[in-house]
N, C-alpha and C positions, 0 to 999 in steps of 0.2 A: 492559684484555688485553695494551696498547700497552706498558706497561713490563715487563710479565711477558717479551715478546718480547725487547724488549732485554737484560732481565738474560741470557735464554738464550743469546742472540748473545755476550755478554759472555764470559758462564762458555763459552763456545765458545773464544776467542779466548784465553783464559786457559789453556785446555788444550791451546792449540797446541805443538806439539815444534818444536825448534830447526830452521829451515830449513823447515819445513811451506810457510811462503808465502814464496819468496822477493820479497828487493825488491831496489833496485838495479840492475835489469837494464833495459833498454832494447830492447824488442821481442822479448825471451827469449820461449822457452815457457812455459809454467807448467801442471801437473796438479789441476785444482779438485778432485780427490778425494783432493789430501793436503794441502789447509788445512782445517784444524778450523774449523766454523762459516761457510765460505766458501759460500753458499747460491746466490748469484746467477753465480758464474763467472766473479769478475773477479779471482781472487785475494788477494785481501784479504779482512780481515774490519772490516767498517766500517756505516756506515749505509746505504749501499744495501743491505746484506741485511735490514735491518729495513724496508724501502720495499719489496724483492721479496714476503717472507713478506706483508706488509699487502696488498697488492696482490693475491697468490694466495690467500690464506686467506680474504679480504673480497670480493673485485669478479670472482671467477671463479666458474663453476657451469655447470653443465647449460643450453643452450640454451632457449628456452621452446617448451612443447610444446602444439600446440593439443588444447583437449580435445573428445573424440570428440562429434558428436551434437548440437553447436551451431547457430543458425544465425544468419545475420546480420542485425541487427535490422531492413535495408530488405528481408526477407523478411517480415516481420510483417504479415499484414493484418486487419482490423478492420471490423467493422460495429458501428453503435449506434443506437440508438430511443430517443428520448424522450416523442417525440408519444402520447400517451394513446390508447388502444383497441386495438383488434385490428389485426393486419396478418400478411402473407404473409412470413416468411424464405425466401429461396430461399438453397440454398448453393452456392457457386462452379464455373462446370464445370471449374475444372482441378484440383478436389481427387480423393483416391483415397480408398476405404475406410481405408487406413490414417491418413490424414490426423486428427491430433489437435484439438479445439477445446476450447477454455475459453471458455465462454457463463457470464455473471455477468447473475442478475435479481434487481432489487429492485422492493417494493413501493412505491403510492403511500403519502403520511402523513395522518394524521388530522389535520382541523383541532381548533384551540383553541375550548374553550369562551366563549361572548358571553354579553353582558346584565350581569352582578355585575361588581364592582371588586376582584375575586379569581378570574378564572375559570383553569381548569387547563389546562395544554397540552396539545395531541395527540401520540400516539404514532407513535414513527417507523417506516418498514417495513422488514421484514425483507430480508434479501439471500441469494439460493443461489448456490452456483459450482459448477457444472458441468464435467466432464473427458468428455469426447463423442468417440469415435470410432465408424468403422461407416459413415458419414453415406455416401450415394450423392451424384454430382456432378446440379449442376443439380435438386434437387429439392427442393419447397414442403415447410415446417411452419405451422402457425399458431401463434402466439406474438399474448399482449395485453402493452403496456405499461398497468401501474395506474394511475388518475389520483388525483390529491389530493382528499381531502375539501374541500369547500368552510365558508368559512367564515361564521357567522349570527351577529344580537344576538338573546338572548334565549332560547337554546336552546344544547344539546349538540353541538359540531361533528360535521361528516358524517366518516365512515370512510373512510381511504382504500382504493385497490382494487386487488386482488391482480396482479401483473405473472405473467405463464404460460407455458409453453413446453411443449407437446406432440409426442412423436415415436414412433413407432409405437405411439402407444394411452397411452403413459407419461405423466401430465402431471408436469411441475415448477411449483412453487407457490413463489414469495417473497410471503408477505401482507400485506398494509397494515395501517397502525396503526388502531385505534380514536383517535374523536374524546374530548377533551378535554371533564368537565362544567362545570358551574358552579360546584360548591364540594365540596371532597375527593373529588373522583373524575376521577382523571387518566387522561389517556390511555395505551393499553399499547399498547407495542410489536408487530408482528406476529410470526409465526412460520413459515420456511419448511421445505419438506420435498424429499426425494429428491436434495441437492446431496451434491457430495462434501465440502462445506462448508455449514454452514447456520447462519446469523449471523442472532441478534433482531434487531431493532429498539429503541430505547431507549424508555424511559417517557416521557410529557410528567411536566413538573412541576407543583406545587401553588404557587396563588398566595397569597397574602398581602395581610392586610385591616392597615392601620396608618394610625394618622395622625402628619400630613397626608399621606402617598407611601401608594397602592396598587400592586400588583404583580403580573401577570399571570405564570402557568405559563409556563415556558419548553417548547418544541416538542421531543419527542424527535427523538433524532439516530440516525444509521444508517451504515453501512458508508462512505458517502463523505461523512460528516464532520456538523457540526451542524445541529439546528431553528432556529425560529426565536426572537429574544431575547425576552428577555422585557420586557414594556411596563411603563411608568412613568406614572402621573398625576403632574401634571395635562399632563404633556408630549403626551400620547394618550390615548384612549380605548380605541385598538382593538389587537388583538393583531396579533405580525406573521407574516408568511408562511412557510414552512419556507424553508430556505438552499439544502440540500445535495438531491442527487438524494433522493427518498422521506420527508424531514424533516416533522416535524410542526409545526403552528400553533402561536404562542404564545396565551394566555387573554387575554381581555378586562379592562379595568380600571375601570371606571366602567359605570352602568346604560345600557343602549343601544346600549354598544360592539359590535361584533362582534370573533370570535374570527379570529386568523391562518389563512389555509386551507393545507393540507398539498400539499409539493409532489410532481408527478406523478413515476410511479417510473424505471427505465431499462432497457434491453436493451443486452447488449455481448457482442455474440460477436469471438474472437479467434484465430486460427488462422496456420502456417507457410504459406505461398505458394511454387509451384512457382518 
């Protein structure tokens, strides 16, 4: 593009008529309009014209425009609960019915199976993302954060519990993941209902029995990240607990070993404050 502009300037200079660009004058007046190829008004055709064109074509432009409806990040408010069990979520006193909330619910993860050398991983909890408006200020709503399933030996892992929110009689549910079995029975990821976006939890993995190393099935992941990592014997006989919110625990890798426990879910409410 720069070479093209330079050629254009040189073409202008070649077409300049006699006397179009006066030379040899000191302090004399010159009409730039009569100088073909002179774009910066200095009564000459030179590299200055190229610089002028580049500056005005590639550096100039309209001033930045603020996007209507955007809010400062400093006004973003958040409420988070990760403690398993029921609680009362109370809306802020300074909101209006027009305030829009983004509410994220994730169910608890299922535990991994225990007791065998290739037990399966537990399923991850589902996630429901809600977009809610019309709530009144300083109003209480019942919510529950689902607990993760507990790991045990010689048994299928316990299922994760649901995370829920009840608004005016409507119950929004992010289901917990099921527990992993001992052999070829993976924990299934939970399902969500009522959200603008419903994200299922990931399934747990199968274990693998080989000699001399046995592998437990990996825990199912969630919207927030991965589940419990696969355990290997002889470094461990127990599965690993879920890592991300609502993720499943991994399966055991030896007789007497316990499956990893599922991670509890999470409740997050976000809104733009006054």
